[in-house]
C-alpha positions, 0 to 999 in steps of 0.5 A: 522267816516272815511268811513261811510257817514254823516247821516244827508246828507239826508232824504231820502225813500229807498226801501231797501228789498222789492217793495210792487208793485211786487207781492212776493216781501218781505214786509219790506219798510225801509224809511231813518231818521237822528237821529229820533226814530224808528218808525215799523208798521205792517200790518199783513193783507198785506202778501207776495205772499210766504211762508218762507220754514223751508228749509232755516234753514238748516246746514252744516258739512265738515271734517275740523279742529276738526268738525268731528274727534276731535268734533262729532265724539267721538273718543279721540284718533288721528292716531288710526291706526299709519299711516304715512302721514296723515297731510300736512306740514303746520299742522305738523309744527303747531302741532310741535309748538304746541308740541315740544316733537312730533319732538323728538317722531318722531326720534324714529319711532312714528307717529304723534302725539304718544309719547313714554310712557318714552323718556330715553328708546330711539329707542324701535319703529318700523313701520312694513309694509305689516303686519297690521289689517286694512291697511298696517303700524302697530307699533311694541313696544319692552319691555326692560327687567323688564320694561314697555315700551309703547305709549302714547297720550295727551287727554282731557276726557270729565271728567265734564261729565262721568267717564266711558270710553270704548275702542278697540284695534289689536294686535299681539304677537310676543314674551315675555310676552302675556299681554298689559296694557292700562291706562289713566294717569295725563299728562306727569306723568306716575306713576300716573295712574288713570284707567288701565286695563290689556288685555291678548293676545292669538294666534299668529295673529291679533286679536281684544281686548275691554277693559274698563277704569273707572276714579275716581271723581275728578281725573280730573279737567275739561280741565285739559290733561290726556295721554292715554297708551298702554304698554307691559313689560320684553321683550314682542314684539308686533304689536299694530293697530286701538286703539280706545278710547270713552266715554262710552256715546257716541251714536253710536260714536257720541258725546251726548253733540254736538248731543243735541245742534245740536238737539235744533236747529232743521235744516231741512236740514244737508248738508254733502259737502265742500272742502273736496268733490272733493276727497272724494271718498264714499265707503272709508267710508262704511263698517266694521269701524276697516277695514277702511283706514285712509288717508290724506285729501287733501282740509285741510291738515288733517287726513280723517280717514274715521270712519264718513262715509255715514252711520254715517253721516245718522245716525246723521242726524237721531238723530238730526231730520234732512235731509241729503243733499250731494254734490257729487264728481265733482272734482276727482269722476266720474258720476257711482260713484256719482250715486252708492252714491245715490242709496246707501243713497236712500236704506237707509234713512227712507223707502224713495225712492228719491227725496233728495237734491243731489249737483253737486259739491263744488266751481268747480270754483276754482283753489283751488278744486282737479279736477277743470273743466275749464269754458268752461267744467263745464256745460257738467260735470254738465250734465253727472252727472245730468243724471247719478243720474236722471237715479237711481233716477228721483226725486232727486233735484239737485243743480248745483254749481254756483259763489259767489254773487259777482263773479256769472256772466260768470261762472252761465251764462255757466250752466244756458246754461244747459237743464232745466232738468239738476238741479233745483237749482243753487248753491252759497256760501259767506264766507267771513272774516272782509277785508277793502279797507280803510287804518288804518280802525277804529274798528268801522267802521270794524263792520259797513262794516261786519254788512252791508254785509247782506244788500250787499248781499241781492241785488246781490241774486236780481241780481242773480235772474234777471240773472236767469229770463232772460233765458227763460228755466231757468225761474220759473225752477231754483231757488238759494240754499244757501249752504255755509254762513259765517260771519268770521274774523281772529283775536279776535277784528273783528266780528266772528263767535265765538262772539257777532259781529258774531251774528249780522251778522249772524242774518242779512243774516237770516232776509235776508234769510226770504225776498228772500225765494221766489227764495232762499228757501234753505240755509246751515249756515257753520257749524254745527260744529264749525265756526258759530255753536257748538265747542269742546275745551279740552273735553269743547261742548260750543256753539258760539253766532251765534249758539244762533242766530241761534236757536232764529230763526230757533226755531220760528213759521213763514211761512208768512212775513208781510208788515212791516213799518221801519223809522229807521237811516241808514248809507253808507260803502264806502271803506268796506269789500273787497268783497262788498266794497260799500253799502249804506242804510244801516238800523240801525234796522233791522227788518222783521215780519212774521206769522204762518200757522194759523195767532195765532202768529206773530214774530217779528226778529230784528237786532240792528247793532249800537254799540253805542245806544240803540234804542227805537222804537214804534211799532204798529200793524194793521190786527192783536191784540196782547195778553197783554203779548209777550215773548222776547228773546235778545242775546247780550254782554258787547263787540261786541268781546265778545266770547264763548269760553271752558272756559266761554261756556256760556258767550254770550246766549239768555236771556227771558223776558217778555213784556207787551203790553197795547196798539196797540202802544207801546214803546221798547227799543233794546239793542246796538249791539243785537239780538232781537226776539219777539213772540205775541200771538194773543189776544181775 
């Protein structure tokens, strides 16, 4: 195979992931073999000199794509206040390409993605500046004599779970009949009304009107689009603003299916951050929701409706049993603004008197960040924000912006020159696609290169730790926080977040996190919503394979890694992924074993990176007597390219089985390209 060195060249031992002679190092030793059966020897009497903190199972939330708006936030409408300038040019082109009629609608004075109820009525709309309910702009709708005139928007109702919907709008009656009809109709079939409500307008000023709609059973199929419409009639002239439509089962505005899936991850931390951080001002997202102003999310060229702000984020964290971890704005923000945010959150979070995790910016090294500091200024800016936050909350735990593991040395050296009290953690990120340097690379080579990345990352993390330890003031005080990690690809024929290959990458990295947890105690998977986590498309909520791999790990009861010796075949990568192109000694079977606090359960985490072979393994124990029956969870698929999507939302998910353990040494067959978690209870 091009780029993969012959496996039979050498038979050598390699201490890839841990050196037992050094206290605190991970307790996994791999021995490279050539074609021999796998041997796994577990010595539970030898535990690592550290515990696995639950904080390595953290996740990440950012308003990108449809993660929040169109996802977690259950509002079914976009641009509810009829604003202009909420999308970048690139995003507008994408929207118009997908729905060409939106270009026609824009020519009639309608903002994206609203359309006229009837295109043949032509010019019956006018954006009205300086007269609005929540910002500076509303929309005037003018009906024709004896006819209905209105606006509509394509929506996907979660008809598979609920038929009732609630909403509201602001209206100002100008002339003509004082009534509005809201309705749900068949998409592009305006005559086919599935549910309607009539609102009687009163007075001459702005007023909020609430409504409820109920769609008959079977009126909409799963994944079938509908039109939500607001209409007036017979020469009425009405100003509209701030229209909402929610499923009746929304929990404080949040999607209940997404909450349920997020809760089942048992994630202890949710990071609220990302590229949007450098242009986000938290005060825009507090106060009455219907008075918050929509604006452009400059990082991603999409709307920031500010409906999901600090209070909503904290509510979400409480609903899923996680603690907030927030990145403050070091791009366009001020130290005073950051300190105010800390004070606001501390006053509202579970009666706590501070001590939460706060991240001092996001990827400040990137010129793509709004207001990014120069290398020469980042330490000073970090210190200034740190001091402002500590004046408000001396117990705050602070994470400074570090560079990615493959480019960290110069940037991190500058940050580490700060006073030791400036921060407790140095952040790093690794968000990577399946781009390889080898021309005309085969699919197998791309897969192996992707699967090797966690091995390369572990070695780089140890280099980062060595740099920290070389600074006398930082040694023993500063640890690493891996606040974004994701393995994704550009298309469906590579390992990516949505398919089984992405799950193998994710599980390999989770094994790495357990090995480096002594100096990397915080990690956040990208992302809880979208990417490696939970998705919503066409009204269907589903979890991708990486979510299921993460859930298998985060639900396990483990605290103490134990010595594990693995004799397994391995491979080398040359000219592989552009981020880490050379990675040697990559074991096909990656194994971590860990005990719970009481020593009554031992869990084995196994990743088979071989896409061609099931791997038979002989497993033996010392220092732990397993019960006769063990619980096995296996995540596998017909192909590493098998995704979960809205059409097949559960194509890939774990299968549970039982393993009979009849002797201290027994055989187990690990399926090709799989993730396996085996839980052994202690026997008598």
